[in-house]
C-alpha positions, 0 to 999 in steps of 0.5 A: 214512477218519479218521471210520471209524477213530474210529467203529470204535475207539469201537464196539470200546471199547463192546463190550469194556466191555459184554462184560467180566464184573464180580462182587461182590468179597470186600471187599463191595458197594462193590467188584467185580472182573474177571479178565483172562487173560494170556499163558501162562508157565512155570506155564501159564495165568495171570491178573490180577485188577482190583478197582474201587470202585463209588463215583461219582467227582467228579474226572477222576483215578483211582488204581491200587494195586499190592500188594507181595510176599506180599500182595494188595489188601485195604485197603478203607479206602484205596479208600474214602478215595480215593473219598470224596475224589472220585477213582476207585479200582482195584487189581490182584492180580498173577499168582499173587497173591491173587485171581489165584492158580490151583490148582497154581501156586507163589504169587508165583513170578517169573523176570523183573520184566517178567512183571508189565508185562502185568498193569499194561497190562491194569489200565490198559486196563480203566481206559481202557475205563471212561473214565479218561485220568488215572491215579495209580499207588500201590504198596507194597514190591515193587509199588514196584519193579515200577512203578518199572521199568515206568514207566522202560521204558514211556511210559504217557500215562495215568499222571500220577504215582507214589506209593511206599509203602516201595518195595523198591529194594534187598535188606536182607540185609547185606554178604556176602549182598547183595554175594556170595550174591545175585549168585551165586544170580541167575546160577544156571541152576536157577530152582526152588531154594527159599530160606527167608526164615525162620520169624518171624511178627513182621511179621504180628503187627504187622499183624493185629488178632488180635495187635498190629495194625489189619488183617484179611486172608486169611492163605491169600493173605498168609501169616503166615510168608513162604514160601520164594522161589526162585532164579528170584525172587532173580535177577529181583529182583536184576536189577530192583534193578541196573536201578533203581540205574543206569538208572531213568528215571521221567518222572512226579512221584513221592511217596516215603514210608517209615518213619523207622527200620528194625526188626530181630529175629525176635520181635515188640516194640512197635518193630515197630509203629513202624518198617519191619521188612522194608526198610532205610529208608536204602536206600529214601531213597538209591535213591528219589532216583535214580528221576527222571533229572536232566532229569525235570520235577516237573510233572504231565502234563496 
């Protein structure tokens, strides 16, 4: 009976892999992507987009990259470098972001951080179909918050480590806003109230080549001026932050990276290219140290 089950599992995996449709990605011939349909939510139909590098790996570990807010995967230099070092490389555009944004959807809309768990499950499932049994998750900003919550609540045997690049582990709004305004907004029954994030493009100027940065990306997917968030988004992020602050339990080794200083202001200056213009680096350090429970062992799985 066990042999029959194993045979069925292998055949099913082969059929799923062969049936999946991959197409050349916007990043060029070295990349391809596939679209995975998710369960419908309050916006209707939603999908996640999985990107993979076509390079041949020489090691048995692959990276899964998870982007941040007002973002998508465009850093081909990262994928190229990972593959050049012998590893496999994948990235996911979460629902309502980048490649996964569908007509009529509000970009980046969110009401519960767990909505993204299905997207991450799907990405890891695709990697498993491709034969990867060891995965390192790498995440930026809000992606760092999402993956920290995900790995605290889920035991994913394939995931052996977590790399966090400036994870969004707390608001950076100041005392009254963080202690009063955000908690009040988070309990409102109305989830579609628009809340402005200001009209500065100083951060984008520090990134884009046409200003003072080093990157090219699609500003229809990663806006120069961050769009309004909703009260539902504020609520979801606030609850995720509270969870991380009190109940984080990531059971794999973590590499936490952040700038050595934060930068404020609405007009670009040279300081924007040498500091974190979005988050408070002291908060990242403070709450990053809470991600691992005391009994967690800093020993990679496998």
